[in-house]
TIROVEX-390611 format. One record per residue (C-alpha): residue in one letter; x, y, z. Coordinates in nm, 4 decimals. Example, Ala and Ser with C-alpha at 12.3 -4.5 7.8 and 13.67 -1.06 7.14 Angstrom:
2
bado:u:v:w
A:1.2300:-0.4500:0.7800
S:1.3670:-0.1060:0.7140
# end
This chain:
446
bado:u:v:w
X:0.0681:0.8894:-0.1849
X:0.0263:1.2386:-0.2252
X:-0.3139:1.3855:-0.1663
X:-0.5185:1.5024:-0.4586
X:-0.4534:1.8845:-0.3883
X:-0.0356:1.8595:-0.3808
X:-0.0581:1.6647:-0.7476
X:0.1110:1.8539:-0.9924
X:0.0647:1.8045:-1.3715
X:-0.0377:1.9587:-1.7071
X:-0.2971:1.8700:-1.9071
X:-0.3600:1.9273:-2.3197
X:-0.5969:1.7688:-2.5578
X:-0.3796:1.4943:-2.5766
X:-0.2533:1.3685:-2.2593
X:-0.1425:1.4229:-1.9225
X:0.2007:1.4911:-1.8062
X:0.3328:1.5222:-1.4119
X:0.5295:1.8139:-1.3750
X:0.8447:1.6135:-1.2480
X:1.0876:1.8040:-1.0544
X:1.4962:1.7373:-1.0967
X:1.6667:1.5664:-0.8323
X:1.9864:1.6930:-0.8758
X:1.8620:2.0297:-0.8808
X:2.0412:2.1857:-0.5668
X:1.7296:2.4228:-0.4518
X:1.5261:2.0779:-0.4608
X:1.8118:1.8942:-0.2459
X:1.8429:2.1952:-0.0177
X:1.4763:2.1604:0.0522
X:1.4924:1.7795:0.1168
X:1.7653:1.8258:0.3595
X:1.5979:2.0847:0.5685
X:1.2712:1.8997:0.6079
X:1.4403:1.6103:0.6946
X:1.6500:1.7654:0.9532
X:1.2838:1.9575:1.0665
X:1.1234:1.6102:1.0991
X:1.4310:1.4410:1.3384
X:1.4420:1.7676:1.5194
X:1.0351:1.7143:1.6031
X:1.1247:1.3385:1.7012
X:0.9245:1.3106:2.0991
X:0.7260:1.6320:1.9845
X:0.3496:1.6806:1.9148
X:0.2356:1.6466:1.6025
X:0.0888:1.9974:1.5810
X:0.3818:2.1577:1.6266
X:0.5475:1.9510:1.3442
X:0.2740:2.1172:1.1160
X:0.3419:2.4341:1.2253
X:0.7107:2.4341:1.1788
X:0.6386:2.2547:0.7855
X:0.4074:2.5623:0.7576
X:0.6628:2.8292:0.8114
X:0.9432:2.6664:0.6575
X:1.0293:2.9057:0.4089
X:1.2788:2.7273:0.1463
X:1.3562:2.9935:-0.1280
X:1.2802:2.9605:-0.4905
X:1.0766:2.6162:-0.4060
X:0.7446:2.6096:-0.4632
X:0.5198:2.6071:-0.1662
X:0.2861:2.3048:-0.3059
X:0.6511:2.1196:-0.3644
X:0.7467:2.1336:0.0313
X:0.4272:2.0423:0.1230
X:0.4176:1.7095:-0.1118
X:0.7543:1.6151:0.0276
X:0.6403:1.6928:0.3812
X:0.3666:1.4449:0.2988
X:0.5940:1.1768:0.2009
X:0.7973:1.2267:0.4954
X:0.4713:1.1887:0.7532
X:0.3445:0.9222:0.5338
X:0.6950:0.7286:0.7009
X:0.6271:0.8747:1.0570
X:0.4582:0.7273:1.3528
X:0.2667:0.9358:1.5715
X:0.1089:0.8108:1.9115
X:-0.0914:0.9092:2.2055
X:0.1845:0.9743:2.4922
X:0.0380:0.9687:2.8224
X:0.0615:0.7898:3.1578
X:-0.3373:0.7252:3.1896
X:-0.5984:0.6748:2.9214
X:-0.7047:1.0831:2.8584
X:-1.0636:0.9571:2.8251
X:-1.0060:0.8744:3.2107
X:-0.8765:1.1774:3.2944
X:-1.1226:1.3781:3.1523
X:-1.3932:1.1744:3.2771
X:-1.2618:1.2169:3.6414
X:-1.1767:1.6057:3.5734
X:-1.5397:1.6597:3.4841
X:-1.6911:1.4643:3.7539
X:-1.4247:1.6729:3.9885
X:-1.5273:1.9768:3.8545
X:-1.9100:1.9071:3.8807
X:-1.8288:1.8913:4.2744
X:-1.6559:2.2373:4.2611
X:-1.8174:2.3867:4.0153
X:-2.1866:2.2959:3.9895
X:-2.3890:2.4956:3.6968
X:-2.5234:2.7817:3.8543
X:-2.7669:3.0352:3.7022
X:-2.4746:3.3690:3.7970
X:-2.1388:3.2663:3.6695
X:-1.8553:3.3134:3.9278
X:-1.6710:3.6228:3.8853
X:-1.3072:3.6838:3.9882
X:-0.9792:3.4787:3.9434
X:-1.0196:3.0963:3.9517
X:-0.8302:2.9201:4.2638
X:-0.9711:2.6221:4.2818
X:-0.8698:2.4533:3.9223
X:-0.5607:2.3972:4.0539
X:-0.6998:2.2007:4.3452
X:-0.9494:1.9806:4.0946
X:-0.6105:1.9101:3.8900
X:-0.4347:1.8104:4.1756
X:-0.6710:1.5977:4.3572
X:-0.7537:1.4041:4.0217
X:-0.3752:1.3380:3.9545
X:-0.3321:1.2043:4.3315
X:-0.6382:0.9898:4.2753
X:-0.4823:0.8351:3.9858
X:-0.1330:0.8437:4.1018
X:0.0365:1.0593:3.8148
X:0.2060:1.3932:3.8450
X:0.0036:1.7095:3.8131
X:0.2420:1.7869:3.4892
X:0.0995:1.4163:3.3451
X:-0.2281:1.5014:3.4508
X:-0.2962:1.8195:3.3088
X:-0.0756:1.7318:2.9141
X:-0.2818:1.3835:2.9409
X:-0.6258:1.5399:2.9568
X:-0.6417:1.5875:2.5348
X:-0.3137:1.3918:2.4952
X:-0.5114:1.2004:2.2185
X:-0.6043:1.4722:2.0037
X:-0.4648:1.4368:1.6665
X:-0.2094:1.7593:1.7009
X:-0.1376:1.6446:2.0597
X:0.0053:1.3137:1.8943
X:0.3879:1.2555:1.9715
X:0.6398:1.2122:1.6836
X:0.8038:0.8619:1.7987
X:0.9203:0.6697:1.5088
X:1.0453:0.8188:1.1547
X:1.1613:0.4862:0.9854
X:1.3432:0.2674:1.2449
X:1.4822:0.5546:1.4482
X:1.3219:0.6878:1.7645
X:1.3141:0.9621:1.9755
X:1.5127:0.7626:2.2534
X:1.7955:0.6645:2.0094
X:1.8312:0.9619:1.8699
X:1.8696:1.1237:2.2186
X:2.1573:0.8762:2.2714
X:2.2967:0.9127:1.9480
X:2.5657:1.2044:1.8925
X:2.5738:1.1222:1.5273
X:2.2724:1.3110:1.4060
X:2.3030:1.2474:1.0287
X:2.0314:1.2120:0.8237
X:2.2006:1.0107:0.5222
X:2.1311:0.6692:0.6899
X:1.7891:0.6701:0.8509
X:1.6005:0.3271:0.7577
X:1.2834:0.3481:0.7179
X:1.0069:0.0813:0.7560
X:0.7226:0.3540:0.7774
X:0.3834:0.3501:0.8582
X:0.3640:0.1636:0.5154
X:0.0415:-0.0333:0.4130
X:0.2741:-0.2769:0.3397
X:0.6017:-0.4130:0.4528
X:0.7303:-0.4690:0.1329
X:0.7948:-0.1313:0.1237
X:1.1663:-0.0803:0.2454
X:1.4072:0.2090:0.1618
X:1.6726:0.4429:0.3609
X:1.5540:0.8113:0.3923
X:1.8159:0.9886:0.1964
X:1.7878:1.2963:0.0071
X:1.7402:1.1231:-0.2934
X:1.5414:0.8638:-0.2263
X:1.2667:1.1779:-0.0886
X:1.3442:1.3513:-0.4227
X:1.2853:1.0419:-0.6460
X:1.0063:0.9288:-0.4183
X:0.8350:1.2400:-0.5084
X:0.8554:1.2217:-0.8640
X:0.6982:0.8658:-0.8419
X:0.4338:1.0005:-0.6241
X:0.3592:1.3145:-0.8594
X:0.2943:0.9690:-1.1413
X:0.0781:0.8207:-0.9119
X:-0.1209:1.0838:-0.8009
X:-0.2226:1.1541:-1.2191
X:-0.3705:0.7644:-1.1540
X:-0.6206:0.8324:-0.9170
X:-0.8386:0.9057:-1.1953
X:-0.7204:0.6071:-1.4505
X:-0.9857:0.4189:-1.6228
X:-0.7419:0.1816:-1.7698
X:-0.3786:0.0904:-1.7596
X:-0.1956:-0.1103:-2.0197
X:0.1566:-0.2166:-1.9209
X:0.4222:-0.4106:-2.0958
X:0.7294:-0.5518:-1.9093
X:1.0362:-0.7582:-2.0634
X:1.1295:-0.9204:-1.7229
X:1.0544:-0.9328:-1.3640
X:0.7609:-1.0882:-1.4587
X:0.6745:-1.2929:-1.1493
X:0.7501:-0.9760:-0.9532
X:0.5322:-0.7322:-1.1537
X:0.2319:-0.9708:-1.1535
X:0.2692:-1.0402:-0.8180
X:0.2018:-0.6680:-0.7405
X:-0.1069:-0.6948:-0.9756
X:-0.2848:-0.9463:-0.7569
X:-0.1599:-0.7742:-0.4487
X:-0.3812:-0.4727:-0.5163
X:-0.6595:-0.6217:-0.6841
X:-0.6400:-0.5364:-1.0208
X:-0.8686:-0.7240:-1.2778
X:-0.6189:-0.8070:-1.5291
X:-0.5678:-1.0337:-1.8656
X:-0.2191:-1.0806:-1.9782
X:-0.0915:-1.1345:-2.3184
X:0.2374:-1.2529:-2.4537
X:0.4373:-1.0228:-2.6540
X:0.7589:-1.0314:-2.8557
X:1.0938:-0.7949:-2.8385
X:0.8993:-0.4738:-2.9930
X:0.5727:-0.5176:-2.7742
X:0.3682:-0.7147:-3.0518
X:0.1254:-0.9749:-2.9295
X:0.2283:-1.3063:-3.0246
X:0.0400:-1.6750:-3.0441
X:0.2298:-1.7981:-2.7755
X:0.4722:-1.8296:-2.4441
X:0.6842:-2.0027:-2.6310
X:0.7761:-1.6872:-2.8559
X:0.7143:-1.4448:-2.5734
X:0.9954:-1.2000:-2.5019
X:0.7636:-1.0250:-2.2750
X:0.4494:-0.9769:-2.1545
X:0.1368:-0.7161:-2.1844
X:-0.1428:-0.6462:-1.8836
X:-0.4427:-0.4929:-1.9152
X:-0.5676:-0.3878:-1.6052
X:-0.9453:-0.2625:-1.5407
X:-1.2396:-0.3215:-1.4175
X:-1.6035:-0.2913:-1.3923
X:-1.7029:0.0214:-1.1703
X:-1.9692:-0.1906:-1.0171
X:-1.6874:-0.3374:-0.8095
X:-1.6021:0.0145:-0.6121
X:-1.8692:0.2805:-0.4939
X:-1.6256:0.5584:-0.7494
X:-1.4066:0.4887:-1.0190
X:-1.1726:0.6651:-0.8748
X:-1.1207:0.4143:-0.5988
X:-1.0054:0.1869:-0.8799
X:-0.7679:0.4734:-0.9511
X:-0.5749:0.4639:-0.6312
X:-0.5347:0.0781:-0.6677
X:-0.3903:0.1558:-1.0315
X:-0.1242:0.4303:-0.8361
X:-0.0633:0.1835:-0.5541
X:0.0770:-0.0354:-0.8243
X:0.3029:0.1913:-1.0280
X:0.5912:0.1243:-0.8378
X:0.6180:-0.1913:-0.9480
X:0.7168:-0.1286:-1.3174
X:1.0315:0.0409:-1.2006
X:1.1487:-0.2672:-1.0630
X:1.1604:-0.3735:-1.4329
X:1.4706:-0.2864:-1.6391
X:1.2247:-0.2376:-1.9406
X:0.8745:-0.1345:-1.8989
X:0.6208:0.0916:-2.0606
X:0.2946:0.1939:-1.9279
X:0.0188:0.3769:-2.1130
X:-0.2964:0.4921:-1.8611
X:-0.6791:0.6499:-1.9686
X:-0.7132:0.9035:-1.7275
X:-1.0523:1.0556:-1.6780
X:-1.0625:1.4354:-1.7078
X:-1.4640:1.5164:-1.7042
X:-1.6629:1.3014:-1.5157
X:-1.9890:1.4503:-1.7320
X:-1.8533:1.3454:-2.0640
X:-1.6699:1.0785:-1.9384
X:-1.3883:1.2541:-2.1507
X:-1.0221:1.0766:-2.1003
X:-0.6487:1.2122:-2.1824
X:-0.3719:0.9646:-2.2147
X:-0.0864:0.9135:-1.9916
X:0.2145:0.7539:-2.0731
X:0.5528:0.6615:-1.8828
X:0.8594:0.3813:-1.9359
X:1.1800:0.2988:-1.8189
X:1.3710:0.5842:-1.9385
X:1.1853:0.8490:-1.6890
X:1.4332:0.7507:-1.3898
X:1.1519:0.6884:-1.1810
X:1.2923:0.4739:-0.8882
X:1.0666:0.2188:-0.6692
X:1.0602:0.1856:-0.3096
X:0.9064:-0.1638:-0.3554
X:1.0817:-0.4736:-0.2951
X:1.1397:-0.6813:-0.5589
X:1.0968:-0.9713:-0.3392
X:0.7862:-1.2239:-0.3417
X:0.6549:-1.1607:-0.0017
X:0.3255:-1.0509:-0.0729
X:-0.0362:-1.1519:-0.1218
X:-0.3932:-1.1183:-0.1387
X:-0.5283:-1.1191:0.1811
X:-0.6615:-1.4660:0.1323
X:-0.3666:-1.5484:-0.0130
X:-0.1231:-1.4149:0.2636
X:-0.3392:-1.5839:0.5252
X:-0.2957:-1.9328:0.3543
X:0.0847:-1.8800:0.3493
X:0.0929:-1.7698:0.7092
X:-0.1178:-2.0753:0.8093
X:0.1056:-2.2886:0.5680
X:0.4169:-2.1614:0.7554
X:0.3164:-2.2963:1.0976
X:0.0978:-2.6152:0.9510
X:0.3240:-2.9478:0.9872
X:0.3109:-3.0947:0.6510
X:0.5823:-3.1883:0.4385
X:0.4455:-3.0195:0.0943
X:0.5711:-2.6574:0.0917
X:0.3799:-2.3394:-0.0978
X:0.5493:-2.1677:-0.3312
X:0.4920:-1.8221:-0.4647
X:0.3670:-1.8435:-0.8465
X:0.6585:-1.9045:-1.0948
X:0.4357:-2.1229:-1.3934
X:0.2682:-2.0025:-1.6684
X:0.0041:-2.1356:-1.8413
X:-0.0106:-2.0853:-2.2157
X:-0.3791:-2.0390:-2.3176
X:-0.3024:-1.9332:-2.6498
X:-0.3778:-1.5274:-2.7138
X:-0.3651:-1.5271:-2.3310
X:-0.1342:-1.6127:-2.0384
X:-0.2465:-1.7025:-1.6768
X:0.0179:-1.6888:-1.3704
X:-0.1402:-1.9125:-1.1044
X:-0.1082:-1.7858:-0.7439
X:0.1277:-2.0892:-0.6218
X:0.3145:-2.3863:-0.6448
X:0.2516:-2.6896:-0.3872
X:0.6172:-2.9042:-0.4175
X:0.6575:-3.1958:-0.2023
X:1.0456:-3.3122:-0.1416
X:0.9831:-3.6438:-0.2971
X:0.8979:-3.4719:-0.6540
X:0.5501:-3.4444:-0.6617
X:0.4107:-3.1073:-0.7546
X:0.0444:-2.8862:-0.7681
X:-0.0577:-2.5671:-0.8727
X:-0.2673:-2.3902:-0.7102
X:-0.5424:-2.1295:-0.8177
X:-0.7416:-1.9240:-0.5728
X:-1.0731:-1.7626:-0.7018
X:-1.1457:-1.4830:-0.4658
X:-1.3762:-1.1838:-0.4798
X:-1.4794:-1.0886:-0.8227
X:-1.7445:-0.9051:-1.0357
X:-1.9299:-1.1413:-1.2302
X:-1.8070:-1.0044:-1.5471
X:-1.4471:-1.0887:-1.4263
X:-1.5499:-1.4300:-1.3248
X:-1.7013:-1.5218:-1.6417
X:-1.2787:-1.4089:-1.7789
X:-1.1686:-1.5705:-1.5044
X:-1.3503:-1.9168:-1.5587
X:-1.3039:-1.8909:-1.9498
X:-0.9148:-1.9289:-1.8622
X:-0.9147:-2.1736:-1.6063
X:-1.1427:-2.4004:-1.8887
X:-0.8471:-2.3860:-2.1034
X:-0.5691:-2.4788:-1.8694
X:-0.4341:-2.8374:-1.9493
X:-0.2796:-2.9681:-1.6495
X:-0.3750:-3.2650:-1.4418
X:-0.2027:-3.1132:-1.1542
X:-0.4012:-2.7804:-1.1362
X:-0.6036:-2.7564:-0.8332
X:-0.8449:-2.4543:-0.7337
X:-0.9655:-2.2955:-0.3619
X:-1.2882:-2.1414:-0.4881
X:-1.4781:-1.8842:-0.2632
X:-1.8616:-2.0231:-0.1591
X:-1.9350:-1.6310:-0.2020
X:-1.8840:-1.6713:-0.5886
X:-2.2087:-1.7161:-0.8273
X:-2.0821:-2.0050:-0.9739
X:-2.0617:-2.4198:-0.9780
X:-1.7954:-2.6738:-0.9642
X:-1.9249:-2.7740:-1.3321
X:-1.8001:-2.4138:-1.4715
X:-1.4648:-2.5133:-1.4347
X:-1.4339:-2.7688:-1.6697
X:-1.1672:-3.0427:-1.6470
X:-1.0614:-2.8888:-1.3171
X:-1.4251:-2.9019:-1.1916
X:-1.3376:-3.2344:-0.9812
X:-1.0345:-3.0098:-0.8310
X:-1.2124:-2.7323:-0.6383
X:-1.1927:-2.6698:-0.2926
X:-1.4745:-2.4447:-0.1539
X:-1.3804:-2.2170:0.1490
X:-1.6274:-1.9586:0.3354
X:-1.3994:-1.7054:0.4610
X:-1.0383:-1.8650:0.4723
X:-0.8571:-2.1837:0.3239
X:-0.7314:-2.4617:0.5622
X:-0.4362:-2.5733:0.4807
X:-0.5091:-2.9482:0.5669
X:-0.7940:-2.9282:0.3096
X:-0.5287:-2.8252:0.0579
X:-0.3121:-3.0862:0.1443
X:-0.5763:-3.3303:0.1201
X:-0.6611:-3.2028:-0.2090
X:-0.3030:-3.1947:-0.3429
X:-0.2617:-3.5324:-0.2325
X:-0.4814:-3.6561:-0.4903
X:-0.3625:-3.4608:-0.7950
X:-0.0424:-3.3393:-0.7326
X:0.2133:-3.4921:-0.9945
X:0.6098:-3.5808:-1.0576
X:0.8203:-3.2929:-1.1483
X:1.0010:-3.3194:-1.5106
# end
């Protein structure tokens, strides 16, 4: 994402508006082309050289902040590594020891040409079994500017060296992103549309609340809500966005994403989580979002930021279901390695709780037709836990089981009718403990 200094938006008395660019405008397309080419030309080169080249890049009619913003998004998809034959710390240790033998600290400095420096490097290189050049270059290879650009997307410097076709149009990115669900192709169009999305994300760094309405891809969107740990309440809505009494009347869902500031040291961190969530919305065909943006920390004044599906934003997230919170992801990984007939399935159930709905984390199914629903109650604030417990108590399903962290300040009796179906865990959930619980409470699928 963009850093705050690269964000571009306009704030009025009523609203905040990101300063989107037109991806079809030729000057921006040319800028994107030149930047992509610049990055590819620096594969295998030091990061400092790449940074200098970006700073020196002059693109007619394109604002400096836009150039730097586009470059930041490309750097997010790059991998830089320490390239040295020997650990730079070991090279330095030996060089300093050898130099101390040859150049002891004295009161009067030696004047004239330093004739013994080469001898020191040569002696250390011989000791380490590397060339003189490897010793010299490796000494500070771990400094940030000296790290080498080894990967942009899935292509490496070695692959480029053996590839006659230097076209940049189809480079495939997996990048240094935090989550593997981000996967796209590096193109001019990708970079420019990604930039507009990043501008919108940057506005959300200071968000205090977000309300979203979606009319399709519910499971995908709410999985991302859980992935980024956003505390939420979900309500069924009709086709006009008005709340309705139950899911049987629902054409879509509204989610209110917020959280007590006590969960984080700064409210801005919660805004960053919201910013990370935003790319999930363009996965829907129809969506609307309204966020409250803190514009004055002293007075608490906010402005409104609104987006919807007509903005032309494009997501770089996957619409697939391979994502979880850390606890859920770990359980899913363990389940794949476990020896059990029970199959763990991502959430696809919606519990109608009247004015709200609840989407559990997993379904657990057996080939013989039995099925259970699993909800994981992890690390929440007391306020959110109370709301969570209230929702759980409203669930009327005999096959609804719970895995609850022992770190939470609650007891089994607080889970209402599900009190006997609670599995307590300390740091992680054990597959076979879940299986034992499910064996007791799973019911035949209709």
